[in-house]
Each structure stands twice: as structure tokens, then as C-alpha cells.
N, CA, C, O and the ligand as a Tripos MOL2 file, in Angstrom:
@<TRIPOS>MOLECULE
protein
  297   295    75     0     0
PROTEIN
NO_CHARGES

@<TRIPOS>ATOM
      1 N          -1.5700   -8.5060  -25.6150 N.3       1 MET1
      2 CA         -1.0000   -7.3150  -24.9600 C.3       1 MET1
      3 C           0.5190   -7.3060  -25.1500 C.2       1 MET1
      4 O           1.2200   -8.1780  -24.6360 O.2       1 MET1
      5 N           1.0030   -6.3450  -25.8660 N.am      2 PRO2
      6 CA          2.4540   -6.3050  -26.1270 C.3       2 PRO2
      7 C           3.2380   -5.9420  -24.8770 C.2       2 PRO2
      8 O           2.8290   -5.0860  -24.0930 O.2       2 PRO2
      9 N           4.3810   -6.6160  -24.7060 N.am      3 GLU3
     10 CA          5.1900   -6.3410  -23.5230 C.3       3 GLU3
     11 C           6.1550   -5.2030  -23.8070 C.2       3 GLU3
     12 O           7.3700   -5.3210  -23.6440 O.2       3 GLU3
     13 N           5.5620   -4.0930  -24.2400 N.am      4 LYS4
     14 CA          6.3650   -2.8980  -24.5220 C.3       4 LYS4
     15 C           5.6900   -1.7020  -23.8540 C.2       4 LYS4
     16 O           4.4820   -1.7040  -23.6190 O.2       4 LYS4
     17 N           6.4590   -0.7270  -23.5670 N.am      5 ARG5
     18 CA          5.8910    0.5190  -23.0730 C.3       5 ARG5
     19 C           6.6700    1.6600  -23.6920 C.2       5 ARG5
     20 O           7.6910    1.4650  -24.3530 O.2       5 ARG5
     21 N           6.1590    2.8510  -23.4580 N.am      6 ARG6
     22 CA          6.7880    4.0010  -24.0880 C.3       6 ARG6
     23 C           7.6250    4.7730  -23.0760 C.2       6 ARG6
     24 O           7.2740    4.8950  -21.9030 O.2       6 ARG6
     25 N           8.7410    5.2880  -23.5720 N.am      7 CYS7
     26 CA          9.5950    6.1340  -22.7460 C.3       7 CYS7
     27 C           8.8210    7.3930  -22.3600 C.2       7 CYS7
     28 O           8.1310    7.9930  -23.1840 O.2       7 CYS7
     29 N           8.9470    7.7730  -21.1160 N.am      8 ARG8
     30 CA          8.2430    8.9700  -20.6370 C.3       8 ARG8
     31 C           8.8050   10.2350  -21.2820 C.2       8 ARG8
     32 O           8.1160   11.2460  -21.4110 O.2       8 ARG8
     33 N          10.0590   10.1520  -21.6780 N.am      9 VAL9
     34 CA         10.7340   11.3640  -22.1530 C.3       9 VAL9
     35 C          10.6450   11.4910  -23.6680 C.2       9 VAL9
     36 O          10.1910   12.5110  -24.1880 O.2       9 VAL9
     37 N          11.0900   10.4300  -24.3850 N.am     10 CYS10
     38 CA         11.1710   10.5530  -25.8400 C.3      10 CYS10
     39 C          10.0810    9.7650  -26.5550 C.2      10 CYS10
     40 O           9.9050    9.9240  -27.7630 O.2      10 CYS10
     41 N           9.3400    8.9100  -25.8290 N.am     11 GLY11
     42 CA          8.2300    8.1890  -26.4440 C.3      11 GLY11
     43 C           8.6560    6.9550  -27.2140 C.2      11 GLY11
     44 O           7.8240    6.3380  -27.8770 O.2      11 GLY11
     45 N           9.9250    6.5730  -27.1500 N.am     12 ALA12
     46 CA         10.3900    5.3880  -27.8540 C.3      12 ALA12
     47 C           9.8540    4.1390  -27.1750 C.2      12 ALA12
     48 O           9.6860    4.1140  -25.9550 O.2      12 ALA12
     49 N           9.5810    3.0910  -27.9670 N.am     13 GLU13
     50 CA          9.1310    1.8220  -27.3930 C.3      13 GLU13
     51 C          10.3100    1.1430  -26.7310 C.2      13 GLU13
     52 O          11.3650    0.9680  -27.3420 O.2      13 GLU13
     53 N          10.1270    0.7600  -25.4770 N.am     14 ILE14
     54 CA         11.1850    0.0680  -24.7420 C.3      14 ILE14
     55 C          10.5960   -1.1540  -24.0690 C.2      14 ILE14
     56 O           9.3780   -1.2720  -23.9330 O.2      14 ILE14
     57 N          11.4600   -2.0600  -23.6480 N.am     15 SER15
     58 CA         11.0230   -3.2900  -22.9840 C.3      15 SER15
     59 C          10.3980   -2.9670  -21.6330 C.2      15 SER15
     60 O          10.7840   -2.0040  -20.9710 O.2      15 SER15
     61 N           9.4210   -3.7900  -21.2330 N.am     16 MET16
     62 CA          8.7750   -3.6050  -19.9310 C.3      16 MET16
     63 C           9.7870   -3.7090  -18.7990 C.2      16 MET16
     64 O           9.6520   -3.0300  -17.7820 O.2      16 MET16
     65 N          10.7990   -4.5540  -18.9680 N.am     17 SER17
     66 CA         11.7580   -4.8030  -17.8850 C.3      17 SER17
     67 C          12.8870   -3.7840  -17.8780 C.2      17 SER17
     68 O          13.6790   -3.7550  -16.9360 O.2      17 SER17
     69 N          12.9800   -2.9380  -18.9160 N.am     18 ALA18
     70 CA         14.0700   -1.9750  -18.9900 C.3      18 ALA18
     71 C          13.8300   -0.8310  -18.0130 C.2      18 ALA18
     72 O          12.7430   -0.2550  -17.9640 O.2      18 ALA18
     73 N          14.8430   -0.5210  -17.2550 N.am     19 ASN19
     74 CA         14.7310    0.5920  -16.3120 C.3      19 ASN19
     75 C          15.1630    1.9060  -16.9440 C.2      19 ASN19
     76 O          14.8020    2.9860  -16.4760 O.2      19 ASN19
     77 N          15.9390    1.7970  -18.0130 N.am     20 ILE20
     78 CA         16.4710    2.9990  -18.6640 C.3      20 ILE20
     79 C          16.1500    2.9110  -20.1520 C.2      20 ILE20
     80 O          16.2910    1.8560  -20.7700 O.2      20 ILE20
     81 N          15.7220    4.0210  -20.7090 N.am     21 CYS21
     82 CA         15.4140    4.0640  -22.1340 C.3      21 CYS21
     83 C          16.7000    3.8740  -22.9430 C.2      21 CYS21
     84 O          17.6730    4.5960  -22.7270 O.2      21 CYS21
     85 N          16.7170    2.9020  -23.8800 N.am     22 PRO22
     86 CA         17.9270    2.6770  -24.6800 C.3      22 PRO22
     87 C          18.1740    3.8010  -25.6800 C.2      22 PRO22
     88 O          19.2790    3.9310  -26.2080 O.2      22 PRO22
     89 N          17.1520    4.6120  -25.9410 N.am     23 LYS23
     90 CA         17.2830    5.6590  -26.9510 C.3      23 LYS23
     91 C          17.8400    6.9470  -26.3440 C.2      23 LYS23
     92 O          18.8130    7.5110  -26.8440 O.2      23 LYS23
     93 N          17.2030    7.4080  -25.2490 N.am     24 CYS24
     94 CA         17.6210    8.6840  -24.6670 C.3      24 CYS24
     95 C          18.2610    8.5180  -23.2960 C.2      24 CYS24
     96 O          18.8190    9.4750  -22.7600 O.2      24 CYS24
     97 N          18.1890    7.3040  -22.7120 N.am     25 GLY25
     98 CA         18.8610    7.0620  -21.4420 C.3      25 GLY25
     99 C          18.0890    7.5610  -20.2420 C.2      25 GLY25
    100 O          18.6320    7.5990  -19.1380 O.2      25 GLY25
    101 N          16.8250    7.9500  -20.4260 N.am     26 ALA26
    102 CA         16.0330    8.4510  -19.3000 C.3      26 ALA26
    103 C          15.6030    7.2970  -18.4070 C.2      26 ALA26
    104 O          15.2350    6.2240  -18.8840 O.2      26 ALA26
    105 N          15.6550    7.5350  -17.1310 N.am     27 LYS27
    106 CA         15.1900    6.5200  -16.1870 C.3      27 LYS27
    107 C          13.6760    6.3820  -16.2940 C.2      27 LYS27
    108 O          12.9560    7.3720  -16.4210 O.2      27 LYS27
    109 N          13.2080    5.1430  -16.2410 N.am     28 GLN28
    110 CA         11.7840    4.8750  -16.3520 C.3      28 GLN28
    111 C          11.2020    4.5260  -14.9900 C.2      28 GLN28
    112 O          11.8920    4.0090  -14.1110 O.2      28 GLN28
    113 N           9.9160    4.8210  -14.8380 N.am     29 SER29
    114 CA          9.2420    4.4380  -13.6060 C.3      29 SER29
    115 C           9.1240    2.9210  -13.5700 C.2      29 SER29
    116 O           9.2700    2.2480  -14.5900 O.2      29 SER29
    117 N           8.8610    2.4020  -12.3930 N.am     30 ARG30
    118 CA          8.7520    0.9570  -12.2400 C.3      30 ARG30
    119 C           7.6120    0.4200  -13.0870 C.2      30 ARG30
    120 O           6.6500    1.1390  -13.3590 O.2      30 ARG30
    121 N           7.7090   -0.8210  -13.5010 N.am     31 PRO31
    122 CA          6.6020   -1.4380  -14.2460 C.3      31 PRO31
    123 C           5.3170   -1.3920  -13.4400 C.2      31 PRO31
    124 O           5.3360   -1.4480  -12.2100 O.2      31 PRO31
    125 N           4.2040   -1.2890  -14.1460 N.am     32 LEU32
    126 CA          2.8960   -1.1360  -13.5050 C.3      32 LEU32
    127 C           2.6050   -2.3140  -12.5790 C.2      32 LEU32
    128 O           1.9910   -2.1380  -11.5270 O.2      32 LEU32
    129 N           3.0390   -3.5070  -12.9590 N.am     33 LEU33
    130 CA          2.7490   -4.7000  -12.1570 C.3      33 LEU33
    131 C           3.3300   -4.5550  -10.7530 C.2      33 LEU33
    132 O           2.6760   -4.8950   -9.7670 O.2      33 LEU33
    133 N           4.5580   -4.0510  -10.6670 N.am     34 VAL34
    134 CA          5.1940   -3.8580   -9.3600 C.3      34 VAL34
    135 C           4.3980   -2.8460   -8.5540 C.2      34 VAL34
    136 O           4.1770   -3.0370   -7.3580 O.2      34 VAL34
    137 N           3.9660   -1.7710   -9.2020 N.am     35 LEU35
    138 CA          3.1840   -0.7280   -8.5270 C.3      35 LEU35
    139 C           1.8900   -1.3180   -7.9720 C.2      35 LEU35
    140 O           1.5140   -1.0440   -6.8320 O.2      35 LEU35
    141 N           1.2110   -2.1300   -8.7850 N.am     36 ILE36
    142 CA         -0.0500   -2.7500   -8.3470 C.3      36 ILE36
    143 C           0.2110   -3.6590   -7.1480 C.2      36 ILE36
    144 O          -0.5630   -3.6580   -6.1920 O.2      36 ILE36
    145 N           1.2890   -4.4300   -7.1920 N.am     37 MET37
    146 CA          1.6050   -5.3310   -6.0860 C.3      37 MET37
    147 C           1.8780   -4.5380   -4.8190 C.2      37 MET37
    148 O           1.4290   -4.9210   -3.7390 O.2      37 MET37
    149 N           2.6120   -3.4340   -4.9400 N.am     38 VAL38
    150 CA          2.9210   -2.6080   -3.7770 C.3      38 VAL38
    151 C           1.6390   -2.0230   -3.2030 C.2      38 VAL38
    152 O           1.4350   -2.0450   -1.9890 O.2      38 VAL38
    153 N           0.7670   -1.4960   -4.0740 N.am     39 VAL39
    154 CA         -0.5030   -0.9060   -3.6230 C.3      39 VAL39
    155 C          -1.3570   -1.9670   -2.9490 C.2      39 VAL39
    156 O          -1.9460   -1.7160   -1.8980 O.2      39 VAL39
    157 N          -1.4300   -3.1670   -3.5550 N.am     40 ALA40
    158 CA         -2.2250   -4.2530   -2.9780 C.3      40 ALA40
    159 C          -1.6910   -4.6200   -1.6010 C.2      40 ALA40
    160 O          -2.4670   -4.8430   -0.6720 O.2      40 ALA40
    161 N          -0.3830   -4.6840   -1.4670 N.am     41 PHE41
    162 CA          0.2380   -5.0180   -0.1770 C.3      41 PHE41
    163 C          -0.1210   -3.9690    0.8660 C.2      41 PHE41
    164 O          -0.4500   -4.3120    2.0010 O.2      41 PHE41
    165 N          -0.0610   -2.6820    0.4880 N.am     42 ILE42
    166 CA         -0.3690   -1.5940    1.4210 C.3      42 ILE42
    167 C          -1.8360   -1.6670    1.8290 C.2      42 ILE42
    168 O          -2.1640   -1.4970    3.0030 O.2      42 ILE42
    169 N          -2.7290   -1.9230    0.8550 N.am     43 VAL43
    170 CA         -4.1700   -2.0020    1.1540 C.3      43 VAL43
    171 C          -4.4360   -3.1400    2.1300 C.2      43 VAL43
    172 O          -5.1710   -2.9680    3.1030 O.2      43 VAL43
    173 N          -3.8380   -4.3080    1.8710 N.am     44 ILE44
    174 CA         -4.0260   -5.4640    2.7610 C.3      44 ILE44
    175 C          -3.5000   -5.1220    4.1520 C.2      44 ILE44
    176 O          -4.1270   -5.4550    5.1570 O.2      44 ILE44
    177 N          -2.3500   -4.4600    4.2070 N.am     45 PHE45
    178 CA         -1.7450   -4.0880    5.4890 C.3      45 PHE45
    179 C          -2.6710   -3.1440    6.2470 C.2      45 PHE45
    180 O          -2.8880   -3.3280    7.4440 O.2      45 PHE45
    181 N          -3.2240   -2.1330    5.5680 N.am     46 ILE46
    182 CA         -4.1080   -1.1560    6.2190 C.3      46 ILE46
    183 C          -5.3740   -1.8460    6.7170 C.2      46 ILE46
    184 O          -5.8360   -1.5730    7.8250 O.2      46 ILE46
    185 N          -5.9390   -2.7440    5.8960 N.am     47 VAL47
    186 CA         -7.1650   -3.4600    6.2940 C.3      47 VAL47
    187 C          -6.8980   -4.2950    7.5370 C.2      47 VAL47
    188 O          -7.6910   -4.2950    8.4780 O.2      47 VAL47
    189 N          -5.7780   -5.0030    7.5350 N.am     48 GLU48
    190 CA         -5.4490   -5.8320    8.7000 C.3      48 GLU48
    191 C          -5.2430   -4.9640    9.9360 C.2      48 GLU48
    192 O          -5.6880   -5.3160   11.0280 O.2      48 GLU48
    193 N          -4.5670   -3.8260    9.7620 N.am     49 MET49
    194 CA         -4.3210   -2.9320   10.8930 C.3      49 MET49
    195 C          -5.6350   -2.3900   11.4460 C.2      49 MET49
    196 O          -5.8050   -2.3020   12.6620 O.2      49 MET49
    197 N          -6.5730   -2.0250   10.5540 N.am     50 SER50
    198 CA         -7.8500   -1.4690   11.0000 C.3      50 SER50
    199 C          -8.6600   -2.5350   11.7300 C.2      50 SER50
    200 O          -9.3280   -2.2320   12.7190 O.2      50 SER50
    201 N          -8.6080   -3.7740   11.2560 N.am     51 ILE51
    202 CA         -9.3200   -4.8670   11.9450 C.3      51 ILE51
    203 C          -8.7000   -5.0780   13.3200 C.2      51 ILE51
    204 O          -9.4170   -5.2300   14.3100 O.2      51 ILE51
    205 N          -7.3760   -5.0900   13.3850 N.am     52 MET52
    206 CA         -6.7020   -5.2960   14.6660 C.3      52 MET52
    207 C          -7.0200   -4.1580   15.6280 C.2      52 MET52
    208 O          -7.2860   -4.3990   16.8050 O.2      52 MET52
    209 N          -6.9940   -2.9140   15.1360 N.am     53 SER53
    210 CA         -7.2440   -1.7670   16.0120 C.3      53 SER53
    211 C          -8.6940   -1.7560   16.4720 C.2      53 SER53
    212 O          -8.9820   -1.3450   17.5960 O.2      53 SER53
    213 N          -9.6150   -2.2050   15.6130 N.am     54 LYS54
    214 CA        -11.0240   -2.2940   16.0200 C.3      54 LYS54
    215 C         -11.1750   -3.2710   17.1760 C.2      54 LYS54
    216 O         -11.8460   -2.9770   18.1650 O.2      54 LYS54
    217 N         -10.5430   -4.4430   17.0420 N.am     55 ASN55
    218 CA        -10.6120   -5.4300   18.1210 C.3      55 ASN55
    219 C          -9.9910   -4.8680   19.3930 C.2      55 ASN55
    220 O         -10.5090   -5.0800   20.4890 O.2      55 ASN55
    221 N          -8.8720   -4.1460   19.2420 N.am     56 ARG56
    222 CA         -8.1800   -3.5890   20.3980 C.3      56 ARG56
    223 C          -9.0540   -2.5010   21.0400 C.2      56 ARG56
    224 O          -9.1590   -2.4270   22.2650 O.2      56 ARG56
    225 N          -9.6850   -1.6540   20.2000 N.am     57 ASP57
    226 CA        -10.5550   -0.6030   20.7300 C.3      57 ASP57
    227 C         -11.6970   -1.2150   21.5300 C.2      57 ASP57
    228 O         -12.0670   -0.7090   22.5890 O.2      57 ASP57
    229 N         -12.2530   -2.3140   21.0100 N.am     58 ARG58
    230 CA        -13.3690   -2.9470   21.7080 C.3      58 ARG58
    231 C         -12.9030   -3.4700   23.0760 C.2      58 ARG58
    232 O         -13.6060   -3.3350   24.0770 O.2      58 ARG58
    233 N         -11.7000   -4.0700   23.0980 N.am     59 ASP59
    234 CA        -11.1700   -4.5620   24.3680 C.3      59 ASP59
    235 C         -10.9400   -3.3980   25.3250 C.2      59 ASP59
    236 O         -11.2670   -3.4830   26.5080 O.2      59 ASP59
    237 N         -10.3680   -2.3010   24.8000 N.am     60 GLN60
    238 CA        -10.0980   -1.1390   25.6470 C.3      60 GLN60
    239 C         -11.4040   -0.5450   26.1500 C.2      60 GLN60
    240 O         -11.4940   -0.1570   27.3150 O.2      60 GLN60
    241 N         -12.4180   -0.4650   25.2950 N.am     61 ALA61
    242 CA        -13.7100    0.0870   25.6930 C.3      61 ALA61
    243 C         -14.3000   -0.7470   26.8270 C.2      61 ALA61
    244 O         -14.8560   -0.2030   27.7810 O.2      61 ALA61
    245 N         -14.1780   -2.0600   26.7190 N.am     62 ASP62
    246 CA        -14.7080   -2.9350   27.7690 C.3      62 ASP62
    247 C         -13.9770   -2.6710   29.0850 C.2      62 ASP62
    248 O         -14.6120   -2.5530   30.1330 O.2      62 ASP62
    249 N         -12.6430   -2.5770   29.0360 N.am     63 SER63
    250 CA        -11.8720   -2.3950   30.2650 C.3      63 SER63
    251 C         -12.1330   -0.9970   30.8350 C.2      63 SER63
    252 O         -12.1960   -0.8330   32.0530 O.2      63 SER63
    253 N         -12.2870    0.0220   29.9610 N.am     64 VAL64
    254 CA        -12.5710    1.3730   30.4460 C.3      64 VAL64
    255 C         -13.9320    1.4140   31.1320 C.2      64 VAL64
    256 O         -14.0830    2.0220   32.1910 O.2      64 VAL64
    257 N         -14.9160    0.7630   30.5240 N.am     65 THR65
    258 CA        -16.2550    0.7110   31.1190 C.3      65 THR65
    259 C         -16.2040    0.0450   32.4930 C.2      65 THR65
    260 O         -16.8230    0.5070   33.4510 O.2      65 THR65
    261 N         -15.4560   -1.0450   32.5620 N.am     66 ALA66
    262 CA        -15.3420   -1.7580   33.8430 C.3      66 ALA66
    263 C         -14.6540   -0.8790   34.8610 C.2      66 ALA66
    264 O         -15.0570   -0.8480   36.0240 O.2      66 ALA66
    265 N         -13.5950   -0.1450   34.4350 N.am     67 ALA67
    266 CA        -12.8670    0.7020   35.3670 C.3      67 ALA67
    267 C         -13.7490    1.8390   35.8830 C.2      67 ALA67
    268 O         -13.7560    2.1360   37.0780 O.2      67 ALA67
    269 N         -14.5000    2.4770   34.9640 N.am     68 SER68
    270 CA        -15.3600    3.5950   35.3920 C.3      68 SER68
    271 C         -16.4600    3.1020   36.3080 C.2      68 SER68
    272 O         -16.8650    3.8040   37.2350 O.2      68 SER68
    273 N         -16.9440    1.8990   36.0520 N.am     69 GLN69
    274 CA        -17.9810    1.3550   36.9200 C.3      69 GLN69
    275 C         -17.4310    1.1350   38.3340 C.2      69 GLN69
    276 O         -18.1020    1.4170   39.3270 O.2      69 GLN69
    277 N         -16.1890    0.6210   38.4020 N.am     70 SER70
    278 CA        -15.6110    0.3680   39.7220 C.3      70 SER70
    279 C         -15.3320    1.7000   40.4090 C.2      70 SER70
    280 O         -15.4420    1.8020   41.6310 O.2      70 SER70
    281 N         -14.9610    2.7490   39.6130 N.am     71 ASP71
    282 CA        -14.7350    4.0780   40.2020 C.3      71 ASP71
    283 C         -16.0410    4.6270   40.7940 C.2      71 ASP71
    284 O         -16.0560    5.1890   41.8890 O.2      71 ASP71
    285 N         -17.1320    4.4500   40.0420 N.am     72 ASP72
    286 CA        -18.4310    4.9310   40.5400 C.3      72 ASP72
    287 C         -18.8290    4.2220   41.8250 C.2      72 ASP72
    288 O         -19.4330    4.8200   42.7150 O.2      72 ASP72
    289 N         -18.4870    2.9440   41.9130 N.am     73 ALA73
    290 CA        -18.8770    2.1580   43.0800 C.3      73 ALA73
    291 C         -18.1570    2.6550   44.3320 C.2      73 ALA73
    292 O         -18.7020    2.6250   45.4350 O.2      73 ALA73
    293 N         -16.9010    3.1190   44.1310 N.am     74 SER74
    294 CA        -16.1190    3.4970   45.3070 C.3      74 SER74
    295 C         -16.2900    4.9580   45.6740 C.2      74 SER74
    296 O         -15.6930    5.4260   46.6440 O.2      74 SER74
    297 ZN         13.6250    7.7750  -24.1540 Zn       75 ZN75
@<TRIPOS>BOND
     1     1     2 1
     2     2     3 1
     3     3     4 2
     4     3     5 am
     5     5     6 1
     6     6     7 1
     7     7     8 2
     8     7     9 am
     9     9    10 1
    10    10    11 1
    11    11    12 2
    12    11    13 am
    13    13    14 1
    14    14    15 1
    15    15    16 2
    16    15    17 am
    17    17    18 1
    18    18    19 1
    19    19    20 2
    20    19    21 am
    21    21    22 1
    22    22    23 1
    23    23    24 2
    24    23    25 am
    25    25    26 1
    26    26    27 1
    27    27    28 2
    28    27    29 am
    29    29    30 1
    30    30    31 1
    31    31    32 2
    32    31    33 am
    33    33    34 1
    34    34    35 1
    35    35    36 2
    36    35    37 am
    37    37    38 1
    38    38    39 1
    39    39    40 2
    40    39    41 am
    41    41    42 1
    42    42    43 1
    43    43    44 2
    44    43    45 am
    45    45    46 1
    46    46    47 1
    47    47    48 2
    48    47    49 am
    49    49    50 1
    50    50    51 1
    51    51    52 2
    52    51    53 am
    53    53    54 1
    54    54    55 1
    55    55    56 2
    56    55    57 am
    57    57    58 1
    58    58    59 1
    59    59    60 2
    60    59    61 am
    61    61    62 1
    62    62    63 1
    63    63    64 2
    64    63    65 am
    65    65    66 1
    66    66    67 1
    67    67    68 2
    68    67    69 am
    69    69    70 1
    70    70    71 1
    71    71    72 2
    72    71    73 am
    73    73    74 1
    74    74    75 1
    75    75    76 2
    76    75    77 am
    77    77    78 1
    78    78    79 1
    79    79    80 2
    80    79    81 am
    81    81    82 1
    82    82    83 1
    83    83    84 2
    84    83    85 am
    85    85    86 1
    86    86    87 1
    87    87    88 2
    88    87    89 am
    89    89    90 1
    90    90    91 1
    91    91    92 2
    92    91    93 am
    93    93    94 1
    94    94    95 1
    95    95    96 2
    96    95    97 am
    97    97    98 1
    98    98    99 1
    99    99   100 2
   100    99   101 am
   101   101   102 1
   102   102   103 1
   103   103   104 2
   104   103   105 am
   105   105   106 1
   106   106   107 1
   107   107   108 2
   108   107   109 am
   109   109   110 1
   110   110   111 1
   111   111   112 2
   112   111   113 am
   113   113   114 1
   114   114   115 1
   115   115   116 2
   116   115   117 am
   117   117   118 1
   118   118   119 1
   119   119   120 2
   120   119   121 am
   121   121   122 1
   122   122   123 1
   123   123   124 2
   124   123   125 am
   125   125   126 1
   126   126   127 1
   127   127   128 2
   128   127   129 am
   129   129   130 1
   130   130   131 1
   131   131   132 2
   132   131   133 am
   133   133   134 1
   134   134   135 1
   135   135   136 2
   136   135   137 am
   137   137   138 1
   138   138   139 1
   139   139   140 2
   140   139   141 am
   141   141   142 1
   142   142   143 1
   143   143   144 2
   144   143   145 am
   145   145   146 1
   146   146   147 1
   147   147   148 2
   148   147   149 am
   149   149   150 1
   150   150   151 1
   151   151   152 2
   152   151   153 am
   153   153   154 1
   154   154   155 1
   155   155   156 2
   156   155   157 am
   157   157   158 1
   158   158   159 1
   159   159   160 2
   160   159   161 am
   161   161   162 1
   162   162   163 1
   163   163   164 2
   164   163   165 am
   165   165   166 1
   166   166   167 1
   167   167   168 2
   168   167   169 am
   169   169   170 1
   170   170   171 1
   171   171   172 2
   172   171   173 am
   173   173   174 1
   174   174   175 1
   175   175   176 2
   176   175   177 am
   177   177   178 1
   178   178   179 1
   179   179   180 2
   180   179   181 am
   181   181   182 1
   182   182   183 1
   183   183   184 2
   184   183   185 am
   185   185   186 1
   186   186   187 1
   187   187   188 2
   188   187   189 am
   189   189   190 1
   190   190   191 1
   191   191   192 2
   192   191   193 am
   193   193   194 1
   194   194   195 1
   195   195   196 2
   196   195   197 am
   197   197   198 1
   198   198   199 1
   199   199   200 2
   200   199   201 am
   201   201   202 1
   202   202   203 1
   203   203   204 2
   204   203   205 am
   205   205   206 1
   206   206   207 1
   207   207   208 2
   208   207   209 am
   209   209   210 1
   210   210   211 1
   211   211   212 2
   212   211   213 am
   213   213   214 1
   214   214   215 1
   215   215   216 2
   216   215   217 am
   217   217   218 1
   218   218   219 1
   219   219   220 2
   220   219   221 am
   221   221   222 1
   222   222   223 1
   223   223   224 2
   224   223   225 am
   225   225   226 1
   226   226   227 1
   227   227   228 2
   228   227   229 am
   229   229   230 1
   230   230   231 1
   231   231   232 2
   232   231   233 am
   233   233   234 1
   234   234   235 1
   235   235   236 2
   236   235   237 am
   237   237   238 1
   238   238   239 1
   239   239   240 2
   240   239   241 am
   241   241   242 1
   242   242   243 1
   243   243   244 2
   244   243   245 am
   245   245   246 1
   246   246   247 1
   247   247   248 2
   248   247   249 am
   249   249   250 1
   250   250   251 1
   251   251   252 2
   252   251   253 am
   253   253   254 1
   254   254   255 1
   255   255   256 2
   256   255   257 am
   257   257   258 1
   258   258   259 1
   259   259   260 2
   260   259   261 am
   261   261   262 1
   262   262   263 1
   263   263   264 2
   264   263   265 am
   265   265   266 1
   266   266   267 1
   267   267   268 2
   268   267   269 am
   269   269   270 1
   270   270   271 1
   271   271   272 2
   272   271   273 am
   273   273   274 1
   274   274   275 1
   275   275   276 2
   276   275   277 am
   277   277   278 1
   278   278   279 1
   279   279   280 2
   280   279   281 am
   281   281   282 1
   282   282   283 1
   283   283   284 2
   284   283   285 am
   285   285   286 1
   286   286   287 1
   287   287   288 2
   288   287   289 am
   289   289   290 1
   290   290   291 1
   291   291   292 2
   292   291   293 am
   293   293   294 1
   294   294   295 1
   295   295   296 2
@<TRIPOS>SUBSTRUCTURE
     1 MET1         2 RESIDUE 1 A MET
     2 PRO2         6 RESIDUE 1 A PRO
     3 GLU3        10 RESIDUE 1 A GLU
     4 LYS4        14 RESIDUE 1 A LYS
     5 ARG5        18 RESIDUE 1 A ARG
     6 ARG6        22 RESIDUE 1 A ARG
     7 CYS7        26 RESIDUE 1 A CYS
     8 ARG8        30 RESIDUE 1 A ARG
     9 VAL9        34 RESIDUE 1 A VAL
    10 CYS10       38 RESIDUE 1 A CYS
    11 GLY11       42 RESIDUE 1 A GLY
    12 ALA12       46 RESIDUE 1 A ALA
    13 GLU13       50 RESIDUE 1 A GLU
    14 ILE14       54 RESIDUE 1 A ILE
    15 SER15       58 RESIDUE 1 A SER
    16 MET16       62 RESIDUE 1 A MET
    17 SER17       66 RESIDUE 1 A SER
    18 ALA18       70 RESIDUE 1 A ALA
    19 ASN19       74 RESIDUE 1 A ASN
    20 ILE20       78 RESIDUE 1 A ILE
    21 CYS21       82 RESIDUE 1 A CYS
    22 PRO22       86 RESIDUE 1 A PRO
    23 LYS23       90 RESIDUE 1 A LYS
    24 CYS24       94 RESIDUE 1 A CYS
    25 GLY25       98 RESIDUE 1 A GLY
    26 ALA26      102 RESIDUE 1 A ALA
    27 LYS27      106 RESIDUE 1 A LYS
    28 GLN28      110 RESIDUE 1 A GLN
    29 SER29      114 RESIDUE 1 A SER
    30 ARG30      118 RESIDUE 1 A ARG
    31 PRO31      122 RESIDUE 1 A PRO
    32 LEU32      126 RESIDUE 1 A LEU
    33 LEU33      130 RESIDUE 1 A LEU
    34 VAL34      134 RESIDUE 1 A VAL
    35 LEU35      138 RESIDUE 1 A LEU
    36 ILE36      142 RESIDUE 1 A ILE
    37 MET37      146 RESIDUE 1 A MET
    38 VAL38      150 RESIDUE 1 A VAL
    39 VAL39      154 RESIDUE 1 A VAL
    40 ALA40      158 RESIDUE 1 A ALA
    41 PHE41      162 RESIDUE 1 A PHE
    42 ILE42      166 RESIDUE 1 A ILE
    43 VAL43      170 RESIDUE 1 A VAL
    44 ILE44      174 RESIDUE 1 A ILE
    45 PHE45      178 RESIDUE 1 A PHE
    46 ILE46      182 RESIDUE 1 A ILE
    47 VAL47      186 RESIDUE 1 A VAL
    48 GLU48      190 RESIDUE 1 A GLU
    49 MET49      194 RESIDUE 1 A MET
    50 SER50      198 RESIDUE 1 A SER
    51 ILE51      202 RESIDUE 1 A ILE
    52 MET52      206 RESIDUE 1 A MET
    53 SER53      210 RESIDUE 1 A SER
    54 LYS54      214 RESIDUE 1 A LYS
    55 ASN55      218 RESIDUE 1 A ASN
    56 ARG56      222 RESIDUE 1 A ARG
    57 ASP57      226 RESIDUE 1 A ASP
    58 ARG58      230 RESIDUE 1 A ARG
    59 ASP59      234 RESIDUE 1 A ASP
    60 GLN60      238 RESIDUE 1 A GLN
    61 ALA61      242 RESIDUE 1 A ALA
    62 ASP62      246 RESIDUE 1 A ASP
    63 SER63      250 RESIDUE 1 A SER
    64 VAL64      254 RESIDUE 1 A VAL
    65 THR65      258 RESIDUE 1 A THR
    66 ALA66      262 RESIDUE 1 A ALA
    67 ALA67      266 RESIDUE 1 A ALA
    68 SER68      270 RESIDUE 1 A SER
    69 GLN69      274 RESIDUE 1 A GLN
    70 SER70      278 RESIDUE 1 A SER
    71 ASP71      282 RESIDUE 1 A ASP
    72 ASP72      286 RESIDUE 1 A ASP
    73 ALA73      290 RESIDUE 1 A ALA
    74 SER74      294 RESIDUE 1 A SER
    75 ZN75       297 GROUP 0 **** ****
């Protein structure tokens, strides 16, 4: 796998680490690897948040049930 990519603007081959095309000077998007890492981080964060919120919802449901039961009793 060659460590080259193409300029979005002029199509010239540029280095993966180059942020600016040496031919036309156009700014390049971030390397795909960085994008994948960012997406993976966000996915892990969302999964952890959903697990935490599920546990919290279950705790809240238990306390709400207990509260409504005590309300019914009184
Ligand atoms: Zn270019």
C-alpha cells in the first residue's frame, strides 16, 4: 500500500502526512487513519455512555417504583 494520496483539487500525488498540496497549495483533509481513530473514539464513548445511562435508568426505575409504592401505601 503506497503511502501517497491524491490532492482533492488538482489530483497530484502528495505525501500522506502533507497537509497542503505542494503543487497547487490546496489544504488537504486529515489522513484517513486520524479520521478512523476519531470515529472509533466517538463510538466507544457513545457505547460507554449508553451502558452507563442504562444502569442509571435501571436504578432510577427501581427508586421510582419504590417511591410510587410508598405513595400508594399512604
Ligand atoms: Zn493540488
